[in-house]
C-alpha positions in Angstrom: 22.8 21.9 -5.6 24.6 18.8 -4.6 23.1 16.6 -1.9 25.4 14.8 0.2 24.4 12.2 2.6 26.6 10.7 4.8 7.4 -15.0 -5.9 6.9 -16.9 -8.0 2.8 -16.0 -9.2 0.9 -19.2 -9.6 -2.7 -18.1 -11.3 -5.3 -21.0 -12.7 -7.0 -18.4 -15.0 -9.7 -17.6 -13.1 -11.4 -21.4 -12.4 -14.1 -21.9 -10.9 -14.0 -21.3 -7.0 -14.5 -25.3 -6.0 -11.9 -27.4 -7.9 -9.5 -30.1 -6.8 -8.8 -32.5 -4.3 -10.6 -31.0 -1.0 -14.6 -31.9 -0.7 -16.7 -29.2 -2.8 -19.2 -29.6 0.0 -16.7 -28.5 2.9 -15.8 -24.8 0.7 -19.2 -24.5 0.0 -19.5 -24.7 3.8 -16.9 -22.6 4.5 -18.1 -19.6 1.9 -21.4 -19.5 3.2 -19.6 -18.2 6.8 -17.4 -15.8 4.7 -20.1 -14.2 3.3 -22.1 -14.7 6.7 -19.6 -12.8 9.4 -17.8 -9.6 9.3 -14.7 -9.2 10.3 -11.5 -6.8 10.7 -8.5 -7.4 9.2 -6.0 -9.5 10.6 -5.1 -12.8 11.5 -6.9 -15.9 13.2 -5.1 -18.7 15.0 -4.8 -21.6 12.8 -4.8 -25.4 14.0 -1.5 -27.1 14.4 -2.6 -29.8 11.7 -3.5 -27.4 9.1 -2.0 -24.9 6.8 -1.0 -21.2 7.9 -1.9 -17.8 6.0 0.0 -14.8 6.7 1.6 -11.9 5.2 -1.5 -10.6 3.4 -1.3 -7.5 1.1 -4.2 -6.1 -0.8 -3.2 -3.8 -4.0 -4.8 -1.1 -4.4 -6.1 -0.6 -1.1 -8.1 1.8 -1.5 -10.5 2.7 -4.5 -12.0 6.0 -6.0 -14.8 4.8 -8.2 -15.2 8.1 -9.8 -11.3 7.6 -11.2 -12.4 4.7 -13.3 -13.3 5.2 -16.7 -16.2 3.4 -18.8 -19.7 4.7 -18.8 -22.7 2.7 -17.4 -23.8 1.5 -13.8 -20.8 -0.4 -12.8 -17.1 0.3 -13.1 -14.5 -2.6 -12.8 -10.8 -2.9 -11.6 -8.1 -5.9 -11.1 -7.4 -6.1 -7.8 -4.0 -7.7 -6.7 -3.9 -10.1 -3.4 -0.8 -11.8 -2.5 0.2 -13.3 0.9 2.1 -16.2 2.4 1.0 -19.7 3.0 3.5 -22.7 4.9 2.3 -26.5 5.6 4.0 -28.6 7.8 3.2 -31.5 6.1 3.8 -30.0 2.8 0.8 -31.0 0.7 -0.8 -27.9 -0.2 -3.5 -27.8 -2.6 -4.8 -24.3 -3.0 -5.6 -21.0 -1.3 -8.8 -19.3 -2.4 -9.3 -15.5 -2.4 -12.8 -13.8 -1.5 -13.4 -10.2 -2.1 -17.2 -8.8 -0.4 -18.7 -6.0 0.6 -19.3 -4.3 3.7 -22.7 -5.2 3.8 -23.3 -8.4 5.5 -25.0 -11.3 4.3 -23.6 -11.0 0.7 -22.6 -13.3 -1.7 -18.3 -12.8 -2.7 -18.3 -9.8 -5.3 -14.8 -11.5 -6.4 -13.3 -14.9 -6.0 -10.8 -17.3 -6.9 -8.7 -20.4 -6.4 -5.0 -20.4 -6.7 -3.6 -23.9 -7.4 -0.4 -24.6 -5.1 2.0 -27.0 -5.6 4.6 -26.0 -2.3 4.5 -23.4 0.1 5.6 -19.5 -0.2 3.9 -16.3 -1.8 1.4 -16.8 -4.1 -0.4 -13.9 -6.1 -3.6 -13.7 -7.3 -5.6 -11.1 -9.5 -9.2 -10.6 -9.6 -11.4 -8.5 -11.3 -14.1 -7.0 -8.9 -16.6 -5.0 -10.7 -19.4 -2.7 -8.5 -21.7 -0.6 -8.7 -20.2 3.0 -9.3 -22.2 4.5 -6.2 -20.8 1.4 -4.0 -18.7 2.3 -1.1 -17.5 1.7 2.8 -14.3 -1.3 3.6 -14.5 -4.4 1.3 -13.2 -6.8 3.3 -10.7 -9.5 1.0 -10.6 -13.2 2.7 -8.0 -15.5 2.1 -7.2 -19.7 3.7 -5.7 -22.6 2.1 -6.4 -26.1 2.0 -4.3 -29.2 2.0 -4.6 -32.9 0.3 -5.6 -34.3 3.9 -8.6 -31.3 3.7 -7.4 -30.1 6.3 -8.6 -25.5 6.4 -5.9 -23.2 7.6 -6.6 -19.6 9.4 -8.3 -16.7 7.3 -5.8 -14.0 7.0 -7.7 -10.9 5.8 -7.3 -7.4 4.0 -9.4 -4.7 3.3 -10.4 -2.1 0.1 -11.4 1.1 1.5 -13.8 2.0 -1.8 -15.2 5.2 -2.0 -17.7 7.2 -5.0 -15.8 10.2 -5.6 -12.5 11.3 -4.4 -10.4 14.1 -4.2 -6.3 14.6 -4.1 -4.3 15.7 -1.6 -3.1 19.1 -0.3 0.5 20.7 0.4 -0.7 22.4 3.6 2.4 24.3 4.5 6.5 23.7 3.8 8.6 24.3 6.1 12.5 25.1 5.1 14.6 27.5 5.2 14.7 30.3 2.7 18.9 30.5 2.8 21.7 29.0 4.3 25.3 29.6 4.5 28.2 26.4 3.7 30.5 25.4 6.4 34.2 26.7 5.9 36.4 24.3 4.6 37.4 21.5 7.3 34.0 22.0 9.4 31.7 19.5 9.1 28.2 19.4 6.7 24.9 20.9 8.8 21.9 19.5 8.3 19.0 21.1 6.5 15.3 19.5 7.9 12.7 20.4 5.3 9.4 19.9 6.4 5.9 19.2 4.6 2.6 19.0 6.3 -0.2 17.1 4.2 -3.6 16.5 4.1 -6.2 13.7 2.4 -9.6 14.2 2.7 -10.0 9.9 2.8 -7.5 10.7 5.6 -3.7 10.2 6.0 -3.4 7.0 5.7 -5.0 7.0 1.9 -1.5 9.8 1.5 0.7 7.2 -1.1 3.9 9.2 -0.5 5.7 13.0 -1.0 8.2 13.7 -3.3 10.4 16.7 -4.1 12.1 17.6 -7.3 15.7 19.4 -6.8 16.3 21.5 -9.4 14.0 20.1 -12.1 16.4 17.1 -11.8 16.8 15.1 -9.1 13.3 13.3 -7.4 13.5 12.5 -3.1 11.0 11.6 -1.3 9.7 13.1 2.2 8.6 10.5 5.1 6.6 10.1 7.8 7.9 7.1 9.2 9.3 9.0 12.9 13.0 8.6 11.6 13.2 5.0 11.4 12.9 4.2 7.7 15.3 5.0 4.9 12.8 6.4 1.8 16.0 7.5 -0.3 19.1 4.9 -0.7 22.1 6.7 0.9 20.4 9.3 2.6 20.1 7.6 5.9 16.8 8.7 8.6 14.9 11.5 7.2 14.8 13.4 10.6 11.0 12.9 11.0 10.5 13.2 14.9 6.7 11.6 14.8 5.1 9.1 12.4 1.8 9.1 10.7 1.4 12.8 11.8 1.0 13.9 7.9 4.2 15.7 8.8 6.7 14.3 6.0 10.2 15.4 6.4 13.6 15.1 4.2 16.8 16.0 5.9 19.9 16.7 3.7 23.5 18.1 3.9 25.0 21.0 2.9 29.0 20.9 2.9 31.6 23.1 1.4 31.6 21.7 -1.7 28.1 22.7 -2.8 27.7 25.8 -4.6 27.1 28.5 -4.6 23.3 30.0 -5.4 19.3 29.3 -6.0 17.8 25.9 -5.7 14.5 25.3 -6.5 12.3 22.5 -4.7 8.9 21.5 -6.5 6.6 19.3 -3.6 4.0 17.2 -4.5 1.9 14.6 -2.7 0.2 11.7 -4.5 -2.7 9.5 -2.2 -3.3 5.3 -3.4 -5.3 5.8 -6.2 -3.0 8.0 -7.8 -4.3 11.4 -7.5 -1.9 14.2 -7.2 -2.1 17.5 -5.1 -0.8 21.1 -6.4 3.1 21.6 -6.9 4.4 23.7 -4.0 7.5 25.8 -5.3 10.5 26.7 -3.0 13.7 27.8 -2.9 17.0 28.3 -1.0 19.9 30.6 -1.8 22.7 28.5 -0.7 25.6 31.6 0.2 
């Protein structure tokens, strides 16, 4: 069935956390503050003369510890953190990344200093080791400093950590069993395909829903309210409401499509890589 549709990375090799041109006591103070307060994800207001941190991204956002290999009472995973740093004085020295558990007053579980030469996007990769029975929302904090000792705002991200996880589930598929091609010269007809998905860790844990058409083409279904494009060249997904767990794909059928039976195999994948069972459907084109 033919479907027609009208940073430069900076790494310091895990240097000791307090290092560089900014006084050690100052960062010790900030470390104390970070380990003794809880903050929700967001960005605090910076001062006018200080660097500014924004656009923090954390991967993975969900960490299912039972999916990690190894034996023993602790498990390890690599966490990648990226953020944008700007400074009006253009004298940035370093950015600092901390990961701490949801328990207040605890020392950071992982931390890194990243040397900065220029403004822009930096990447930090931290090895996070935690007890296998850990759980909750881990807080990721990023701040930066310049040569004058000015400290930026703090940008926050999070990692949802669970001791065990289950894959997402495709609850239902809504699509026609049979369609008739339009006559030659008439416009194509739209076919809406919807998959309703659930996840025991919440809908935010669903990474994507895909369908393999006739064992060859792989397409994404979107839960974006029709505002984005998750398949290049396919235009709007036709999705009605973003974030409701209903993933939609809209395809076009015209007179040039071949008659016959077409197979569709649906799978949902969560942010830890767990995959749902495959659900199969067919459309007969006449």
